[in-house]
N, C-alpha and C positions, 0 to 999 in steps of 0.2 A: 567536570563536576558541577561548576557553577551554572552552566547553561543547560545541563541535562541532555546533552546531545546523544543521538542514537549511536550504537556501536559501529554501524556501517558508515555513518557520517564521519566519525572519528578516524576510521580506517582510510577513508577518502582524503581527509585533511592531511593525514600522515604521508600518504603518497605524494600529495601536492607539495608539501613542504620539503620532502626529500628531493624532489625534482628542482625546487627552488634553490635548495642548498647547492646542488650540483652546478646550476647556472651561475650562482654567485661565486663559486670557487673558480669557474672558468673566467670570470671577470676580475679575479684577484681580490675578492671581498672575503675576508676570513673573520672579521669582527662585525657584529651586527650594527655597531655605531657608524661604520664606514659606508653603509648602504645608502644610495641616493634615490631620489624619485626616478631618475633616468633608468636605474637598475630595475626598479619595479615595473616601469613601463616596458622595458625591454623584455622582461619575463612574460608579461601579458602578450606582447607581440609575438614572441616565440611560441606561446601556446596556440595562438590562432593560426600561425603559419606552419607549425610543425618543424621537425628536423629529421636527421638521419635515423634516430631511434624512436621517434614519436610521430604519429599522424596528427594533422591539425585538429584542434578541439572545437566543438560547437560552442556557441556563445554561453550556453548554460553551464557546460563543464569548465570552460575557461573562467566564467564568473565565480564558480565554486572555489577554484584555485586562488583567485584574487582575494576572495573573502578570507581564506585561510591565511594568506600572506598579510592582509590588513590586520587580522587578529593578532598575528605574531608581532608585528611592529607596534601596534597599540599597546600590547602587553609589555614589550621591551621598554617603550617610552614611559609607561606608568611605573615600572619597577626600577627606573633609573639605569637601565642597561644601555640606553641610547639617549642622546640629547634631544632628538626630535623624532617625529613619525614620518618617514619619507613616503609611506604608502597612502597617506591620507588624501592625497590629490589624485590617486589612480583609482578610478571607479570601475566596477565590473561592467563588462559589455552588456548592453540591453538585449535580452533574449526576445526573439520574435514571439508574439503572443499567439499561440496555437490553440484552437478549440479542442477540448478533450473529445476523443472518439467514443461515441456511445452506440450501442446496437439496440434494436427494437425488442419489445417483449417477446414476439414469436422467435426471434433469434436466440434470446436468452433461454427460452424453454427448450429449443432444439439442442443447445449446448449442454444444458443440465441433463436432458434425457440421454444424450450421447455418453455422458460420464457414467451414468448408471445403467447403461444399456444391458449389461449382463448381470445386474444385481440379482436376478432370479436365475442365475447361471446353473451350470451342470453339476455342481456338487464338489468339485475340487476346491480346496481352500483358496487358492489364488483367484479362481474364477468368481467365487462367492464373496470374498472379503473386500477386495480392492474396489470394486464398483460401489459398494456401500460407502466406503470411505471417500471416494472421489466425488460421489454425488453430494454427500454431506458437506464436503469442502466448498464446492461451487455454490451450493444453496446458501451456505454461510456468507461467502464473499458477496453474492448478489443481495442476500436478504438483510445484511447489516452494513454494507459499504466498507467492510474492513479492508485494510491494506494487507498485502500478502504476508508481510512480516508479522502483523497483528494476528492473523489467522493461525499461522504455524506456531506462534508464541503462546497460544491459548493453552491453559491447563484446565483439567476437569473441574477444578474448584472455581474457575471463572464462569462456569455455566450456571445461571441462576434459575434453572427450571427443573433440576433433577429431583427436588424433594416433593414436587406437587404433580398431580396428574392433569392432563389437558382438560381445561374447562371445569375442574372440580374444586370446590371450595372446602372449607372446614366441614367435617361431617355434621349433617343436620342443619346447617345454616342456610343452605340454598344459595350461597354466595359463590362467585367465580374465584378461581385461584388468581394470585397476582400475575400480571403479564410476564411472559417469558422474557428474560434479559440475558445479555452476555457482557462481561467486563473486558474491554479492549485496552491494551497498553499502547498508547499512541506515541507520537514523536514528542521529544522534550519532556518525557516523564509525565505526560498528561493522560491519565486514565479516564475513560468514559464508559458509561453504562448505556447500552443501546437495546431497544426492543428487538425480539426475534419473532418473525412471522411463523405461521403454522407450517408452511412447507419446509422451511429450514429446520424448525424444531423437530418435525417428524423424521426428516432425513438424519438429523443428528442422533435422535433416540434410536433409530434403527441401526445406525452404525455403532453406537455405544453398547447396545445390547447384543447385537449379533456378530459384530466383526472385531471391535477393539479388544475384547478379552483374548481372542485367539492371536491377534497381532502382539499383544503385550506378553503373551506366553513365549513368544519367540525371542524375547530379550535375553541376552547372555549375562546381563548384570545381576548383581544380587538384589538390587532394588529396582522396582518398576518405574518407568518414566511417568511423570504426572501429565504429560502432554495429551491433548485431546487427539491430535492427528499423529498417528504412528506410521513408520515405514515397515517394510517387510521384516526387518531385524528387530522390531520392537522399540526402536529409538524414535526420537522426535523427527517428524517429517521436516525436511529442510526447505528453504525457499526454492532451491533448484528443483527439488522433488515436486513441490506444488506447481511450479512452472510446467514441469513435464506432464502433470495430470491435466492441466488446462490445455496444453498444446495437443495432446492426444484427443481430448474431447472435441476441440475445435476442428481438428482434421477429420474426425468421424462425422461431425455435423456439417462439414463443408463450409466453414467460416474461416476467412483469412484475416490476418492482422489482429487477432484477439489476444489481449494480455490481461494479467490480473487487474491492472488499472482500468481496463475496458469495463469490467463488471462494476467497479467502483463508480466510474463515470456514468454508467447506465443507471445505477442505483440513484444517484443524485438527479440525473435528468428526468427519470420517470417520476420521482417524488415531486419535482417542480411542475412537471406536466400535469400531475394529479392535483395541484393546488397547494402544495406545501409551502410554508413561509421560508424564505431564504435563510433566516436566522435559525430556524429549526434544523434545516439541512446542515448549516454550519456546525451546530452542536453534534449532530449525528455523525458527520464526517470527521470531527475532531480538529477542524481548522482553527488556528489561533486568531485569524482575522476574517471577517466576513468578506473582505475584498477578494480573498482566494476563492471563496464559494461563489461569488457573483459571476465568475466566468461561465458558470453553468447556465445563467440566465440568457446568455447569448446563444447557447445551444438550442434553447426552446423557441427561438424566433420562428422556426419552421412551423411550430405548433400555432403560434400567433397568426401566421399567414393562412394556415389551414382554417382556423376559426373565422378569420376575416373573410376569406373567400366564400365560406359556407353561409355567412350571416349577413354581410353587408349588401344592400340592394344594388349598389353600383360597383361591386367588386369584380363582377365578370364583364369583360369587355367584348 
C-alpha cells in the first residue's frame, strides 16, 4: 500500500518470500529474529545455483527475490520484531546491462499490417472483428509506448479523443480540436497522459465503432466491461491474450523475437532518433528516473555513426 506496487510485483514478492520461508525452515529458523546474514546469503546463493525443485535464476530474478527479503527484514527491524536487520549487508546481484531490442520503422509497419491483414475480411464476425482489435492494440502499443499491462488495463473513459472529431475545433471557430490523448496507469500508481498519433487514433476509432460493440454483446454478464480491448467472450483482454495477438502478427510478418516491450523500445528509440529530448521521452514512458531512459541513448549510437559517416570529410577510409 505504501509503495503503490503493481499486483504482478506483489505476486512475485509473495512467491519469493514463500520460497525464503521454506529455506529458513530447512535451516531450523522459525523465528525471524534468529535469522543471520549467513542465512540470507545462503538464500541468494541457492537462487543462483538452483536445486532439485527450482532452476537457477538469472541475476535480475534473484535480485528481485533479495529485494523482497531485504524489505521483509527492514520491516521486521523497524517494527521491533527483530533486534537487527541481517539482510542489510546482502546486496542484489548486479544484472548485466543489456540494450533493449528495437526494430526499425519498416518492420513495425509490417507487424501492424500483419495484425490487421484481414480487417477487410470476408464477413464472418470472427474474420472482421478480431483484426480491427488486433491492429488497434499494436498501433496503441507503438504509438504511445504503453506497457502491455497498461494497454489491456485501459478503459474507454481513459481515451481522451472520443468527444471530438479529427481536426475539428468548436463550431465556427476555425480552431483545431485538442490533441488526442490517452491516460495510462503506470507502475507505482503513477498515471500519465500521453498523446496519440493519427494512425493509432484512426485504428482505435475503427475498432471502437465497428468491432467493440459486437464483442461487448458477447458478454454473459449483466453489466458490460468498461475495457477498451475485449476478448471473444466480451471480457477484458488479458496480458496473455495480448501476447498471443502480437505473436501471431509477428509470425505472419516473418519477425522473430518480438515482444510487447519490443514495441515500447522501438517507440523510445525512434523518438530519440527523431530528435526528442531524453527527459520528454522519460515522461512519455513513465520512468521514475531519467537514468532508466538513458539506456536508449546507447541504442542510437548506430544513428550517430551513420550521420558521422555521411557527413565528416575524413569518415571514409
